[in-house]
Residue, then its C-alpha position, 0 to 999 in steps of 0.5 A: m880105493e874104489d871110490y878113487l877109481q870111481a873119480v878118475e872115471q868121472m874126471k875122464q866123463l867131464k873131460q869128454q863132455v868138454k871136449r864135445f863142447e868145444n867142438l861144438e862151439h867151434t862149428l857155430k863160430q864157424e857158421l856164424f862167420k860164415e853167414r856175416m861174411a854172406r851178409e856182408e856180400l848182400i850189402r856190398t851188392n846192394t851197395r852197388i845196385q843203389a849207385r849203379m840206379y841214382e846214375n841211370m836216374h841222373f843219366l835220365k834227367i839229362s835227356m828228359d832235360d835235354r829234350v824238354e829244351a828242345v821242346v821249348d825251342r821247337t816252340t820258340e821256332l814256331s812262335d817267331q814263324v807266327k808272328a813273321q807270317g803276321e809281318r807279313l800279312i800286314m806288310v800285304d795289308e798294307f801293299s793292298m791298301e796303298l794300291e787301293n789308294r792310288l787306284d781311287l786317286v787316278e780315278q778320282r782324277e780322271g773324273i775331274s778331267r771329264d767334268t771340267t773339259p768343254i763339250g765345244s773344246t773336245p778334239r776329234a778322235r784320232t785314227s791312232t791307237p789311244k793312250t792308255p791312262p799311266v798305270p800307278q808305279p807299285p811299292l819299291l818293295m813291289q818292284s824288286q820283289q817278283n816272287t810270291l807272298g811266301q818270299l816277301p821279306i819281313r819287316t823289322d821296323k816301323k813306322y810308328a812304335m804300337s804302344w806309347c806312355v803319356r803322364v796324364i794330369f787331370v784338371p779339376r776346373k776346365s776354366l784353368r789357363l796355366a797349369y798348376d806349379p808343381d810346388s802349389n797345394a794344388y798341385k800336391r791336392c792331385a798327387s794325394r789323390n793318383l789324378q797324375q798318371n803314368l799310363e801306356f796304351p797298346s795300340q794308337d787307335s782312339s778306342c783304347f785311348a779313351n777306354r784306358i783313361e776312364t778306367a784308369f779315372k773312374g772314380l772320379l769321372r763316374g761317366r761324365p764327359w771327358m776331353p782332352m785339353t791343348g797343352h803347349r809353352p807360352a811363348d813369352e814364359p819358356f820355363g813357366r807353368m803350362a799354357l791351357t786351352l780347350l780342343p775346338p768344338d767340332l774335336i770334342h769326338r772320341n774317335v779323332w783322339d788318336y795318337p797321331f792327333l793328340e801327339d799333334h793337338c794336345i799332348a805337351h813336353d816337358k824336361m822334368q815331365g816328359d809327354v804330358l797331357y791334361i785332361t779335364l770335365q766337358y760340362e761341368d768343374v770338379t770340387w776340392n771338398e769331392i777331389r779330396f773324399l778320393p781314395a788316397v795315396n798311400n805314405i802321402d802327406e795330407s797337410c795340403w789339405d788344409h784351408d787354403e784361402e786362394l782354393d778353399g775361399t774364405a772359411k764359413y762359420k759351421s758347428l761341429d756338426s755341420e758339413i764340415m765333419y759329415d759332408f759324404q758321410d752318414p752321421p753318427p747314431t743318435y738317440s730317438s729320444r734327444t732328437h725328436s722335435m716337440d710335435d713328434r713325441a707323444i703328449s705326456k700328463l707333465d703337457v697336460l698340466a703346461d697347457s691348461a696353465a697356459m689357459l688361464r688368463p694373465i691376471e692368474r699366472v704370476p710374475t716373477q722377477s726371473s721370468v720378466t727377465s728372461a722375456r726381455q733378454s729372450p725377444m726372439s723367443s716372441m717370434r714365430r716363421t711361418p713356413t712356405q711352400s717352398s720354404s718347408h721343400s727347401s728345408q728338408p734335408r736330402f742327405p742323412s748329413e744334412r739331418s745332423s748339421l740342419r739340426s743345429f740351425d734350428t734352435e735358439t742360443t740365449d742362454d748364458e752357457h752356450r750363448d758363445k757356442k752356436p750362430k743365433l740364426r733363425a728363431k724356431q719353428s714352434m708348437p702351434s697355440v694352444n688358447g689362440n690368443g696369441q701367447t709363445q709357448q716356452p722356447m727350447y734350447v741345444s744343450g751343447r755335444s749332447k744334442r739334448k732339448m732342454p726347457v728353460r726354467e723359471k726360477g719361483p712357483k711355476e703352477p698358477l694360484h686358481f689351478s683347477v682339473s676342471n680346465v685340464a678336464k674342459w681342454r682336454p679330456n680325452l688326454l686324462h684317460p685312466h689306462s695311461s699309467k706314468g705318462k708312457e702311454v698316449a690315450h687315443d681319441p675315440 
């Protein structure tokens, strides 16, 4: 029974605790709901504030745009006023110049009339008041406007436009009498190197014209004197090419080449190209080779630069390393051991042996069949060219590109392998004779593309029958120096 009562008491306590926890849970839920409502209200308030700020920014942007437009309009208005003032000043200057010209004309007429009037025929002075010379009439605008300079009208139209355009074509030869046809190779060559340009000149004075031409064609002119040419349609060929003539010597001055002068004397009018002006050099002609090495225009057909006998003349034979390949260019690098001549390279032991063999008497040398045959086939090997002052001066190459081209012409080509590759121009100046008996030295040949100098080798025994080292010691004792090794060092004379 007591256990039952205790269990009932515990149940009552547990019910009270459950009820208390339920009340606490209800209170916490109410507080959480209040906090949630307050947070949502805060978010709505922030959203409204943000939207209001965006509206204010939009209104500020519109206001700033209006202010910027107002500033731009005011600036444009001020610029127009400045231009209007400039126009008024130009008009006033023209009026003043016209008045000065009229006054000068009146003064000149009065001076001429006083000089030409004879003394005896001068009439007597009358008692009446002498007539005053007529005052020159001012321009129409000055007559109609009797107001201050600030009220002068603005002139919107001019007699001539300040800027003008023309197609400038460079003529390589000043002796050319007819312009190149647009379908000709010469015209295409000039077009491929930008020698035909449409130029715009901001002013009509001569200095602007000359400076613009020299700037556009500076790569070709290079400070050389130039001049415009007179272009016109021939009377007998109204649809043919333009006829070109030179200006008179008294008009070849850049100070007179303004727009009115060029319009009257030089500019030709073509239906296809518009206004055309031809220019050329004054004292020299430009070769096609010089024009070819100018900067080319992009995406241009280079087939017009193929050999043309009418423009380039008959093609002359040139070797692979002549000016055809290396004009106005540096030659490719070469090996010094292959390009040095026999006179410049150091003398080795093999040279000593060869020279000593050449010193022997003709009886001691054993002629072979191949040597006799080569001696008969190469009569040019016995020729010697005596250099003079003029020839030695002219044989010196002036440019690096000529050094490689001259190198191929100083050789003798008598061997079978290179007989058809090199022209036989002249014999090469060989080393001076060693023994003074007039015996010729072994000829040298250039081998193909490598530019290697190769001596002609004879078949059969090369050494003389009676060879002695004493001959070497008698001839060049200093060359057999004990310090020279393997032919790489050259003994120096004491």
